[in-house]
C-alpha positions as CSV (number, residue, x, y, z in Angstrom):
1,M,0.0,0.0,-0.1
2,N,1.5,3.3,-1.2
3,T,1.5,6.6,1.2
4,P,-1.7,8.2,-0.3
5,A,-3.6,4.9,-0.1
6,K,-2.3,4.1,3.4
7,K,-3.4,8.0,4.4
8,K,-6.5,7.5,3.0
9,Y,-7.0,4.3,4.7
10,W,-6.2,5.3,8.1
11,L,-8.4,8.4,7.6
12,S,-11.6,6.6,6.4
13,W,-11.2,4.5,9.6
14,L,-10.4,7.5,11.6
15,W,-13.8,8.9,10.5
16,V,-15.6,6.0,11.7
17,A,-13.7,5.8,15.3
18,L,-14.7,9.6,15.8
19,C,-18.4,8.9,14.6
20,A,-18.4,6.3,17.0
21,L,-17.1,8.2,19.9
22,A,-19.3,11.0,19.4
23,I,-22.3,8.6,19.7
24,F,-20.8,7.3,22.7
25,F,-20.1,10.8,24.4
26,T,-23.4,11.8,24.0
27,V,-24.7,9.0,26.4
28,P,-23.8,10.6,29.8
29,L,-25.6,14.2,28.1
30,A,-28.5,12.7,26.6
31,R,-30.9,13.4,29.6
32,S,-29.5,17.1,29.9
33,I,-29.9,17.5,26.0
34,Q,-33.3,16.1,26.1
35,N,-34.6,18.3,28.8
36,F,-33.0,21.6,27.5
37,V,-34.4,21.0,23.9
38,T,-37.7,20.4,25.3
39,A,-37.9,23.3,27.7
40,H,-36.8,25.8,25.2
41,I,-37.7,24.4,21.8
42,G,-40.3,21.5,22.3
43,R,-39.9,17.9,22.3
44,S,-41.0,17.4,18.8
45,A,-38.0,19.3,17.7
46,F,-36.0,16.0,17.7
47,G,-38.5,14.6,15.1
48,V,-38.6,17.4,12.8
49,A,-34.7,17.5,12.9
50,V,-34.8,14.0,11.4
51,L,-37.3,14.6,9.1
52,L,-35.7,17.5,7.7
53,A,-32.4,15.4,7.7
54,A,-34.2,12.6,5.8
55,G,-35.6,15.2,3.6
56,A,-32.0,16.8,2.8
57,T,-30.4,13.4,2.3
58,F,-32.9,12.4,-0.4
59,A,-32.5,15.7,-2.0
60,G,-28.8,15.7,-1.8
61,I,-28.5,11.9,-3.3
62,F,-31.1,13.1,-5.5
63,F,-29.1,16.2,-7.2
64,V,-26.1,14.1,-7.1
65,L,-27.2,11.0,-8.9
66,Y,-29.5,12.8,-12.1
67,F,-27.7,16.0,-12.3
68,R,-23.9,15.4,-11.6
69,L,-23.8,11.7,-12.5
70,K,-26.4,11.7,-15.2
71,I,-28.1,8.7,-13.9
72,R,-31.6,8.2,-15.3
73,T,-32.3,4.6,-14.0
74,V,-36.2,4.7,-12.7
75,K,-34.9,1.8,-10.1
76,N,-32.6,4.0,-8.3
77,Y,-34.8,6.7,-7.6
78,I,-37.5,4.3,-6.7
79,W,-35.3,2.5,-3.9
80,L,-34.1,6.0,-2.8
81,A,-37.6,7.2,-2.1
82,L,-38.3,3.8,-0.5
83,V,-35.7,3.9,1.9
84,S,-36.4,7.8,2.5
85,G,-40.1,7.1,3.1
86,A,-39.0,4.2,5.7
87,Y,-36.9,6.7,7.9
88,V,-40.0,9.0,7.5
89,Y,-42.4,6.1,8.7
90,F,-40.6,5.1,11.6
91,T,-39.6,8.6,12.7
92,L,-43.5,9.4,12.7
93,K,-44.1,5.9,14.7
94,L,-41.9,7.4,17.2
95,W,-43.3,10.6,17.5
96,K,-44.6,10.1,21.1
97,S,-40.9,9.7,22.0
98,P,-39.2,11.6,19.3
99,E,-35.7,11.7,20.6
100,E,-35.4,8.0,19.9
101,A,-35.7,9.0,16.4
102,V,-32.2,10.6,16.4
103,H,-30.9,6.9,16.5
104,F,-31.4,7.1,12.7
105,I,-29.5,10.1,12.2
106,E,-26.5,9.0,14.2
107,Y,-26.4,5.4,12.8
108,G,-27.1,6.6,9.1
109,L,-24.0,8.7,9.2
110,L,-21.9,5.9,10.7
111,G,-23.3,3.4,8.6
112,F,-21.8,6.1,5.7
113,F,-18.6,6.1,7.1
114,L,-18.5,2.4,7.8
115,F,-19.0,1.8,4.0
116,R,-16.2,4.1,2.9
117,A,-13.9,2.4,5.6
118,F,-14.7,-1.2,4.6
119,Q,-14.3,-0.3,0.9
120,H,-10.6,-1.0,1.5
121,H,-11.2,-4.3,2.5
122,I,-14.1,-5.6,0.7
123,H,-14.8,-4.8,-3.3
124,D,-18.1,-6.8,-3.5
125,K,-22.0,-6.9,-2.7
126,G,-20.4,-8.1,1.2
127,I,-19.9,-4.9,1.9
128,Y,-22.9,-3.8,2.7
129,L,-23.6,-6.7,5.0
130,A,-20.2,-6.3,6.7
131,A,-21.0,-2.4,7.4
132,F,-24.4,-3.4,8.7
133,L,-23.0,-5.5,11.3
134,A,-20.3,-3.3,12.2
135,G,-22.9,-0.7,12.6
136,S,-24.9,-3.2,14.9
137,F,-22.0,-4.2,16.7
138,I,-21.4,-0.6,17.8
139,G,-25.1,0.0,18.5
140,I,-25.2,-2.6,21.1
141,T,-21.9,-1.1,22.7
142,D,-23.8,2.1,22.9
143,E,-26.5,0.5,24.7
144,I,-24.0,-1.1,27.2
145,L,-22.6,2.2,27.7
146,Q,-26.0,3.7,28.5
147,W,-26.5,1.2,31.2
148,I,-23.5,1.8,32.8
149,V,-24.4,5.4,33.3
150,P,-26.1,6.2,36.3
151,G,-30.0,7.0,35.6
152,R,-29.7,5.3,32.4
153,Y,-30.6,1.7,31.1
154,W,-30.5,-0.9,28.6
155,D,-33.1,-1.1,25.9
156,F,-33.1,-3.8,23.6
157,R,-35.5,-1.7,21.2
158,D,-33.0,0.9,20.8
159,V,-30.5,-1.7,20.1
160,G,-33.1,-2.6,17.1
161,L,-33.3,1.3,16.2
162,N,-29.8,1.4,15.9
163,A,-29.8,-1.9,13.7
164,L,-32.7,-0.7,11.6
165,S,-30.8,2.5,10.7
166,S,-27.4,0.8,9.8
167,G,-29.7,-1.8,7.8
168,L,-31.7,1.1,5.9
169,F,-28.6,3.3,5.0
170,Q,-26.9,-0.1,3.4
171,I,-29.9,-0.8,1.5
172,L,-29.6,3.0,0.5
173,L,-26.2,2.5,-0.9
174,W,-26.8,-1.0,-2.5
175,K,-30.2,-0.3,-4.4
176,G,-30.5,3.5,-4.6
177,I,-26.9,4.7,-5.3
178,R,-25.6,1.6,-6.7
179,P,-21.7,2.5,-6.3
180,Q,-19.4,0.4,-8.6
181,L,-17.8,-2.6,-7.0
182,S,-14.7,-4.6,-8.5
183,Y,-16.4,-7.8,-8.2
184,Q,-20.2,-8.9,-8.5
185,K,-19.7,-12.3,-6.6
186,I,-19.0,-12.3,-2.8
187,Q,-15.6,-13.1,-2.3
188,P,-14.0,-15.7,0.1
189,K,-12.1,-12.8,1.9
190,S,-15.6,-11.2,2.5
191,I,-16.9,-14.0,3.7
192,K,-14.4,-14.4,6.5
193,I,-14.8,-10.4,7.5
194,I,-18.8,-11.1,7.4
195,S,-18.3,-14.1,9.5
196,A,-16.1,-12.5,12.0
197,L,-18.7,-9.5,12.3
198,L,-21.7,-11.8,13.1
199,A,-20.1,-14.3,15.4
200,A,-18.5,-11.3,17.5
201,T,-22.3,-9.5,16.9
202,L,-24.1,-12.7,18.7
203,I,-21.7,-13.4,21.4
204,L,-21.9,-9.9,22.5
205,I,-25.9,-9.8,22.4
206,G,-25.5,-13.0,24.4
207,L,-23.6,-11.6,27.2
208,C,-25.9,-8.8,27.3
209,F,-28.8,-11.4,27.7
210,S,-26.9,-13.1,30.4
211,N,-26.4,-10.0,32.1
212,R,-28.7,-10.5,35.0
213,S,-29.2,-9.2,38.4
214,A,-27.6,-12.1,40.3
215,R,-24.8,-12.4,37.8
216,V,-23.9,-8.6,38.4
217,H,-23.8,-8.9,41.8
218,K,-21.5,-11.8,41.7
219,Y,-18.8,-10.0,39.2
220,T,-19.3,-6.7,41.3
221,E,-18.3,-8.8,44.5
222,I,-15.1,-9.7,42.7
223,L,-14.5,-6.4,40.9
224,P,-15.6,-3.7,43.7
225,F,-14.7,-0.9,41.4
226,L,-17.9,-1.9,39.5
227,S,-20.0,-1.7,42.9
228,G,-22.0,0.7,41.3
229,L,-23.7,-1.4,38.6
230,K,-25.5,-3.0,41.2
231,K,-27.8,-0.1,41.3
232,Q,-28.6,-0.4,37.8
233,E,-31.8,-1.9,36.1
234,A,-30.6,-5.5,34.7
235,M,-30.3,-5.8,31.0
236,S,-31.9,-9.0,31.2
237,E,-34.6,-10.4,34.0
238,L,-37.6,-12.6,34.3
239,R,-40.9,-10.6,34.1
240,Y,-44.6,-11.5,34.2
241,T,-46.9,-10.2,32.2
242,H,-50.2,-9.7,34.0
243,R,-53.5,-9.4,32.3
244,D,-57.0,-7.2,34.1
245,P,-60.0,-7.3,32.0
246,E,-60.7,-3.5,33.4
247,I,-57.2,-2.4,33.2
248,G,-55.2,-4.3,30.2
249,A,-51.8,-5.4,31.0
250,F,-49.0,-4.6,33.2
251,F,-45.5,-6.3,34.0
252,S,-44.0,-7.3,37.2
253,R,-41.0,-9.0,38.7
254,L,-43.5,-10.7,40.9
255,T,-46.7,-12.8,40.4
256,L,-50.1,-11.9,41.1
257,E,-49.8,-14.0,44.4
258,Q,-46.6,-12.7,45.3
259,L,-47.7,-8.9,44.7
260,K,-50.9,-9.8,47.2
261,H,-48.9,-11.5,49.6
262,I,-46.4,-8.3,49.9
263,D,-49.1,-5.9,49.8
264,N,-51.1,-7.6,52.9
265,K,-47.9,-8.3,54.6
266,K,-45.8,-5.3,54.4
267,S,-48.4,-2.4,53.7
268,E,-47.6,-0.5,57.1
269,E,-43.7,-0.7,56.7
270,Y,-43.8,0.3,52.9
271,G,-46.5,2.8,53.1
272,S,-44.5,4.7,56.3
273,F,-41.5,4.4,53.8
274,L,-43.0,6.4,50.6
275,R,-44.2,8.8,52.9
276,D,-40.8,9.6,54.5
277,W,-39.4,9.8,50.8
278,K,-41.9,11.8,49.2
279,E,-40.0,15.3,49.6
280,R,-36.7,13.5,48.6
281,E,-35.5,13.3,44.6
282,Y,-37.3,10.5,42.5
283,E,-34.0,9.6,41.1
284,E,-32.1,9.2,44.4
285,F,-35.0,6.9,45.5
286,L,-34.3,4.6,42.6
287,Q,-30.6,4.6,43.4
288,L,-31.5,3.3,46.5
289,V,-34.5,0.9,46.0
290,T,-33.6,-1.0,42.6
291,G,-35.9,-3.6,41.0
292,Y,-33.4,-6.4,42.3
293,T,-33.2,-5.3,45.7
294,N,-37.1,-4.7,46.6
295,P,-38.8,-5.3,43.5
296,F,-42.4,-4.4,45.0
297,L,-41.3,-1.1,46.6
298,H,-39.7,-0.1,43.0
299,E,-42.5,-0.9,41.0
300,I,-45.0,0.7,42.9
301,R,-42.9,4.1,43.3
302,V,-42.5,4.0,39.5
303,H,-46.0,3.3,38.7
304,I,-46.7,6.5,41.0
305,Y,-44.1,8.3,39.3
306,R,-45.7,7.6,35.6
307,R,-49.5,8.4,37.1
308,D,-48.4,11.5,38.8
309,K,-46.6,12.9,35.7
310,K,-48.7,12.0,32.9
311,Y,-51.5,14.1,35.6
312,E,-49.5,17.0,35.7
313,K,-48.9,17.2,32.1
314,A,-52.7,16.6,31.3
315,M,-53.3,19.4,33.5
316,T,-50.9,21.8,32.1
317,T,-51.2,21.0,28.5
318,T,-53.7,23.0,26.1
319,D,-53.9,20.4,23.6
320,P,-57.5,18.4,24.0
321,A,-55.9,15.1,22.2
322,E,-52.5,15.1,24.5
323,K,-55.0,16.3,27.5
324,E,-57.1,13.1,27.3
325,D,-54.1,10.9,26.5
326,N,-52.2,11.9,29.6
327,F,-55.5,11.5,31.6
328,F,-56.1,8.4,30.2
329,I,-52.4,6.8,31.4
330,A,-52.6,8.6,34.6
331,F,-56.0,6.4,35.5
332,K,-55.1,3.4,34.4
333,E,-51.8,3.4,36.2
334,N,-54.2,4.5,39.0
335,Q,-55.7,1.5,38.6
336,I,-52.8,-0.8,38.5
337,L,-51.8,0.8,42.0
338,E,-55.1,0.4,43.8
339,Q,-56.0,-3.2,42.5
340,Y,-52.4,-4.8,43.0
341,F,-50.8,-2.4,45.3
342,G,-53.9,-0.9,47.1
343,K,-53.0,-1.2,51.2
344,T,-49.3,0.1,50.4
345,L,-51.0,2.9,48.4
346,T,-53.6,3.7,51.3
347,G,-50.9,3.7,53.8
348,S,-48.8,6.0,51.7
349,S,-49.3,9.9,51.0
350,Y,-49.9,8.8,47.1
351,K,-53.4,8.0,47.3
352,W,-55.8,10.0,45.1
353,N,-59.1,11.1,46.6
354,K,-62.4,10.6,45.2
355,A,-62.3,14.3,43.5
356,E,-58.9,13.6,41.6
357,L,-60.3,9.9,40.5
358,D,-64.1,11.6,39.2
359,Q,-62.0,14.2,37.5
360,V,-59.8,12.3,35.6
361,K,-62.6,9.4,34.8
362,S,-64.9,11.9,33.1
363,M,-62.4,13.1,30.7
364,I,-61.4,9.9,29.3
365,D,-62.9,6.3,28.2
366,A,-61.9,4.2,31.0
367,T,-63.0,1.1,29.0
368,S,-59.9,1.4,26.5
369,F,-57.2,-1.3,26.5
370,Y,-54.1,-0.1,28.4
371,K,-50.3,-1.8,28.7
372,S,-48.3,-0.2,31.2
373,P,-44.6,0.0,30.2
374,V,-43.4,0.2,33.6
375,S,-41.0,-3.0,34.3
376,R,-41.3,-3.8,30.6
377,P,-38.6,-6.4,29.8
378,R,-35.3,-5.0,28.3
379,F,-34.9,-7.9,26.3
380,I,-36.6,-10.5,23.9
381,S,-37.9,-13.5,25.8
382,M,-35.7,-16.5,25.4
383,N,-34.6,-19.4,27.5
384,E,-30.8,-18.5,28.1
385,I,-29.5,-22.2,27.6
386,M,-31.2,-22.3,24.2
387,M,-30.2,-19.0,23.2
388,W,-26.5,-19.8,23.5
389,G,-26.9,-23.3,22.1
390,F,-28.0,-21.1,19.0
391,I,-25.5,-18.9,18.9
392,L,-23.0,-21.7,19.5
393,C,-24.6,-23.4,16.3
394,V,-24.2,-20.5,14.3
395,V,-20.6,-20.0,14.8
396,I,-19.6,-23.5,14.4
397,C,-21.6,-23.3,11.1
398,L,-19.4,-20.2,10.0
399,I,-16.1,-21.7,11.0
400,V,-17.0,-24.9,8.9
401,L,-18.2,-22.8,6.2
402,N,-14.9,-21.0,5.9
403,M,-13.2,-24.1,6.2
404,L,-15.0,-25.6,3.2
405,I,-14.3,-22.2,1.4
406,K,-10.6,-22.0,2.0
407,K,-10.4,-26.0,1.2
408,A,-12.1,-25.2,-2.1
409,G,-9.8,-22.6,-3.4
410,T,-11.0,-21.0,-6.4
411,F,-14.6,-22.7,-6.5
412,W,-16.5,-19.6,-5.3
413,E,-14.8,-17.6,-7.9
414,K,-16.7,-19.5,-10.8
415,R,-20.1,-19.5,-8.9
416,E,-22.3,-16.7,-7.8
417,F,-23.0,-16.3,-4.0
């Protein structure tokens, strides 16, 4: 590799590193940025920014393809429109939490830099899959860092959003822009790189799935400097989904029988504890009472917080639809509290009076179905042994595949992959 080529090589990977580091460094600042933007501009600004970015990207690529490169193939523009439309669709779907859509900007840009960097290693269609897997791996790492930061938590949905954005951008390159590649067939070297990236990504997901509260406590005992992780919400934990014909559904670390038993036995003690903590910071409470150390007390406080925040928002907003939506959530969360944490709620200072309850009920359709996100599982539901068995099988298959390719020699050069 000559000096200019070497410089270009390192520069392309430097951009990948800088983009990834920029994403990582925003993790501890994300809540502050979100609060600042929400207070001064409005929460919807995040979604608007993503839509503008998608529109600008579409317009920029269209201009280059049509006017600069003189490409007149209709297929290119159909795929360009489809991928841009997908970004818009998923952004609008996240409109209730528009800050989540920022993942599309971050990982779309990262996908571009990864494609440029992998051009030095892969010269066939495998480049798109390699860039997608590398982007997904970085996306998982991003969520791990988020889990480490106090007050933040792991969310498998965000991992999916990161992967989705990486994948959509590679489709945009593959079908919309169609860059020139040296080979039309995937080469053995490309398969080797893709295999390594796929294995690494699957193993990292597996480690996250296995990072349960009991294990966190074990390795933090061995490594005391990691003791702060005990206070974090576990990446993966057993959760029950409880259904109630009058409410809808909610999640808990406890069975219905356990909820009832604890509410009967501990209501006076826990009610007093909640009263004593009422004037103190909510985040401080969550740091002290985690879902692992005391699931009942943790869950009742989170339900109370969600109920009261939605009630407060409903009382302050002037948008009728938003007011009704927030009143509905507040009412349903209160139903969960009264039905399954009732005695403890009565013993605390958080119980609604009849006037508050009647006011909220008059504003909503109380018969509608509601699914509370409190204690929602952060990971897909899967048996751990089955999961690691699946990962092991995939890794073994990848090793065997690469051994066969190496043994076959030039066979893959004569066949379309």
